[in-house]
C-alpha positions in Angstrom: -5.3 3.2 -22.0 -4.3 -0.3 -22.8 -2.7 -2.8 -20.5 0.6 -2.5 -22.3 1.0 1.1 -21.2 0.4 0.4 -17.5 3.4 -0.2 -15.3 1.9 -3.4 -13.9 0.0 -5.8 -16.1 -3.2 -7.1 -14.7 -2.9 -10.5 -16.1 -0.1 -11.7 -13.9 2.9 -11.2 -16.2 5.0 -8.8 -14.1 7.9 -10.1 -12.1 7.0 -10.6 -8.4 10.1 -8.8 -7.1 9.2 -5.7 -9.0 5.6 -5.6 -7.9 6.4 -6.5 -4.3 9.6 -4.5 -3.6 9.3 -1.5 -6.0 5.6 -0.9 -6.2 4.7 -2.4 -2.9 7.4 -1.8 -0.3 9.3 1.3 -1.7 6.4 3.3 -3.2 4.1 2.5 -0.1 6.8 3.7 2.3 7.4 6.9 0.3 3.7 7.6 0.2 3.3 6.9 3.9 6.4 9.0 4.7 4.8 11.9 2.8 1.6 11.5 4.9 3.5 11.6 8.1 5.4 14.7 6.9 2.2 16.5 6.1 0.3 15.1 9.1 0.3 18.3 11.2 0.5 20.6 8.2 -2.8 19.9 6.5 -6.4 20.1 7.3 -8.6 17.1 8.2 -10.2 16.8 4.8 -6.9 16.7 3.0 -5.5 14.3 5.5 -8.5 12.1 5.0 -8.0 12.2 1.2 -4.3 11.3 1.6 -5.1 8.4 3.9 -7.9 7.1 1.7 -5.5 7.3 -1.3 -3.0 5.3 0.8 -5.6 2.6 1.6 -6.7 2.5 -2.1 -3.1 2.2 -3.2 -2.6 -0.6 -0.7 -5.6 -2.5 -2.1 -4.3 -2.1 -5.6 -0.9 -3.4 -4.5 -2.5 -6.3 -2.8 -4.3 -7.3 -6.0 -1.1 -6.8 -8.0 0.9 -9.0 -5.7 -1.8 -11.6 -5.7 -2.0 -12.0 -9.5 1.8 -11.9 -9.9 2.7 -14.1 -6.9 3.8 -17.1 -8.9 6.0 -15.3 -11.4 9.0 -16.7 -9.5 11.1 -19.9 -9.8 10.2 -21.1 -6.3 6.5 -20.8 -5.7 7.0 -20.6 -1.9 8.0 -17.0 -2.5 4.6 -16.4 -4.0 2.8 -17.7 -0.9 5.1 -15.7 1.3 4.5 -12.5 -0.7 0.7 -13.0 -0.6 0.7 -13.5 3.2 3.0 -10.5 3.8 0.9 -8.3 1.6 -2.4 -9.3 3.3 -0.7 -8.5 6.7 0.6 -5.2 5.3 -2.9 -4.3 4.0 -4.5 -5.0 7.4 -1.8 -3.0 9.1 -2.2 -0.1 6.6 -6.0 0.2 7.2 -5.6 0.1 10.9 -2.8 2.7 11.0 -4.6 5.0 8.6 -7.7 4.8 10.8 -5.9 5.5 14.0 -3.9 8.4 12.4 -7.2 9.9 11.2 -8.7 9.5 14.6 -5.6 11.1 16.2 -5.8 14.0 13.8 -9.4 14.5 15.0 -8.3 14.4 18.6 -10.3 11.2 19.3 -7.2 9.2 20.4 -3.8 10.2 21.7 -0.9 9.7 19.4 2.7 9.0 20.5 4.0 11.4 17.8 
């Protein structure tokens, strides 16, 4: 598979708004919504796989935003996108961990 067939180029040539809003915000929210929908409907191993996939996707998005951050007219948006994506990644890892612990019954969830 060449880089030309991938939805996001790895050399920083994709538009930041597409990487941040479409692949980052929209796709991540849809994926996480699916995890919440299946949370009480799947076993622990499948939930662990879904959460691990979510964390891996978050890492991929963080890298994609990082390399495409300055494909904007005003570079301040690149710095803002990087900071927000790092905060999102930290939050995603923590939420995924606590959801998994809640599924195991190790912590109480407010759901």
